[in-house]
N, C-alpha and C positions, 0 to 999 in steps of 0.2 A: 569430158567424162562429168558425169556428175556427181560434186563431191557430197560423200556417206561421210566419214572421217574430218574432223578438224582436231590437230593435236598440238595440245597448249607445248609449250618451248619457252620453258625461263629464257627473258629478254640479257640479262643477265652471262647463258654460255648459247650465243649466236649458231657456235661450230655444233651446233645440236641441231640444227632446222635442216642441214643433208640427212643428218643419220637418220631423223623424222622420216622421210621423205623415202628414205632406201627401207625403214622399215613399210612402209606400204601405207604410210596416211595420205589422205588424199589432198588435202589442204593443212598449212600449219600454221597457226598461231603466235606469236611472237608475244612474250605475256610480258608488259611490263605492271600489274597491277598484280592479283592475290601470289604468283611466284616469286615475287620478288618485294624484301623485308623494308621497313619505309627507309632503312638507314640506306640501300642499295641503291634508292631508286633513282639516284645520280647518275651513279654508275652503272644501272644496268643502262640508260638511257645511251651512254658513252658507248657503251660495248653492242647494243645494237646500232647505233650512229655509223661507226665502223664499220662493223659488218655491209649493211648497205652503201656506203659509200665505196667499198668495192666491189661492188656491183654484184654481190650474194644472192638478193633476192629475183635480180635478172635471170637465173642460172635458173633457180628454182621455184616458178610462180605454182600455185599461188602463194603468197606468203602474205597472212594477213596481221594485224599490233591489235590486241588491247589495250587500250589505254585505260586508266583512270578516272572513276567519277569526275562528272563537271563540278560536286563540291569542293572536291580534296584540293590541293593545295600542289599538286603535281600536273593538274587539267591541262595547262596553257603551256609549263615544257612540253609536255606529250604533243601538245596541238606542232607545237613549232618542229619538233622531230618530223611527223608529219609530212609537214607543206612542204620541209624540204626535199621528201624522198618520196611524194605521193606519187609520182607515174610509176616507179619501180613497184608498187606497192598493189597486193588485188583488192583489200580493204580494209574496214575498219571495224573493232567490235569496240561499242562504248559499254562498259560497264556501271552496274547501277542505272540503265536508262527507262527513265519513270515519266517521261512526259516526250512532246513536239519539240516544247521549250527546250529541253536539254540536246537534241537532233540537233537543232537551230545552231544553237551555239559551236559545234561541231562541223555542220554542213557552212554554217557561213565562212568556217577557215578552210577548209579543205575540202577538194570536189573528188572524193572518193564514195563506193558504195557503203554503207552501212549496215553491221549487224548490230543490231539492239538486242545487250544481253539483257533480261529484265529476270531481278533475280530480289524481289522486295513487293508487300500488298500493295503499295504503293502501283508499282510497275502491271502490277495485274490489273488491279480496278481500271489503270490509265490505256490498257490496249487497244482501247478502239482510237483514242488521241495519236497513241506513237505511230501505226499504222498508218493514218491518214499523210505520215511526212513523206515529200516524194523522193526522199532518197536515201527511207530505207528498203532494201537488198531483201534483208531475212530477221526471223526471230530467233531466240535462244533461249535456253531456259534453264535458269539459275536453281536448280531444286537447292541446293544447303544451305546459298543464301536466304529462301525464301522460307526453307523452314526454320530457321534460326531466327529469322524476321517474326514470323507469324508463332514460337514458340512449339512448334511439333517435331513429329518425326520426318527425316527425310527418306518417306516410304511410298510407294508407288500407289495404294490403297488412298494415303492420307492426301498426295498431291494431286490424284486423279482429276480431283477436279479444276485446280488451277491449270493443269495440261488442259482440257478440253476448253478451256477459258482461250486460252492463247492459240488452239488449231481452229478453233471456229473463226477466232479474228483473221487470221492467217489469210485462211481461203476466202473469207469475205470482202478482204482487202486484193484478192486476189496475187496475195506473195506465194514465194515458194514455201515448201512443206516445214517448218521450224526443225531447229535443232534440238535434240534434245540433250539433259543436261550428264553431268560423268556421271560414273560407277567409280565408288571409292576403291574396288577391288583390284589387285594390283598384280596378284599370283593367284586370280580364279578366272580364268579364259572362260568358261561355262556361266558365268555372273554377269561378263559382260555381257554374249550372245543372250543370253537369256532377258538381261533389260532391254536389248535392243531388238529383240522380238516383239516384246510390250509396247516399244515406242513405234513399230514398224504396221502395228495392229491399229494402235491408236492413229496413227495419220503421220507422225514425224519422219522425216526424209533424211536427216543425220545427226552423227552421234559427237557429242564431246570428246575427247581422249586425254588423259592425263599422263601416259605410258605410254612407248612407243609399241609393247607387248598387245593394246590391244586393241589395235588399227584390225587388224585380223578377223579376231572374233566378231569386230563389231561388224562388218561388210558380210562377215557369214549370218549374222542376226537380222541383215535386211535382205538377204537372198531368201526366195519363195521356197519353202519347202514343195520337194518333187510333187506334189499331189495335185497343189494349188498352181504352181508351174504346167500340168499337165492341162489341167482345167483352162487355164489360160491363153493356153494355145489350141485349145480346141475350139473355146469360143473365137477368137480371132479366126480359123479358118472357117469356121461355121460364117461369119459374118462377110469374109471375101466371097462364099458361093452363092447369097444372096442379098434380101434385104427386109426390112422389117422384121414382127419380132416373131421368132424362132422358137425349138424346143431344142433341149439338150439334158440328158441326162433326170427327163422329169421335171427338168424346171425351164420357165419363160428366159430365153435372152432378148432383152432388146436394147436402148440405145447405151441407158446407164452401166448397164451389164457387159458392154464390150469396152467402154472407155475403161470400166476396173480392171478389166483382164488386161487391157493395154499398159494400166499402172504398173501392174505386176510383170509383165514384160520389161517394163523401163526398168525398175527396183531389181530385175534379174540380171539384167544387161550391165546395169553399173555396179553388181557387187561384180560381177566378171570376169569384166575390166581389172579387176584386182585381184584377183583368184581365180588360178584356170580350172582349178578345182571346182568350185562352181561351176565355172563354164561349161562342165561336162554333166553337171548331176542331169540322170535319169528324168524324164516325165513319166 
């Protein structure tokens, strides 16, 4: 199943990982960075070590780990934990990713898929360099930290150019669609769904979540609207019946349109896999 939601869980509370999956998250990120105070970094690492040693991740794949940036005092200790438990993890998210050299420092120690969390102005400007790294699996957008770095509001219209740069670089490098940043509204499911719909329309393929209640509205946001789903199904039906450019609803249907229709269907199926109500959405 294609992961549409990545839910952060504080590494100090690894028992919440199972609860995160039970709440519907497609993937879970045990967080050693922002969710953990500086004074608790060691304790968080120890708690996650105990959980992984007991085989918790093996029963609950895919579990990722977000580690501290290469410039921090905690990076090497985080690496030691990854080296010990790498085989049972889905991958590692590197905070404050700003260059392929950052990824090299990680990849030279652990053979895990890397998700680069880009959350600074320098990281955005170095996206081409980041995307050239062979171990990079996916990009993720750190909107809140980028807004802080730039001294601007964490708002869609303001950060849209940065998002588009990420989308363009990911597509150019042949990477999966990037993961969009978090929505901080914890009690407003509609806000999450609306943010995800904007992200999906722009081309993002997944969402970072910070609360279990955000998973379901995130998946709903990725589900195509009924009219769009119906259009995609009609396009593919038309394509299966003939070849070359054809006409549908007064518009030409050629290969790029057919491929776009397939993307819509794929997104619907990924969302429906986690919510039966989405699967029965009328066309």
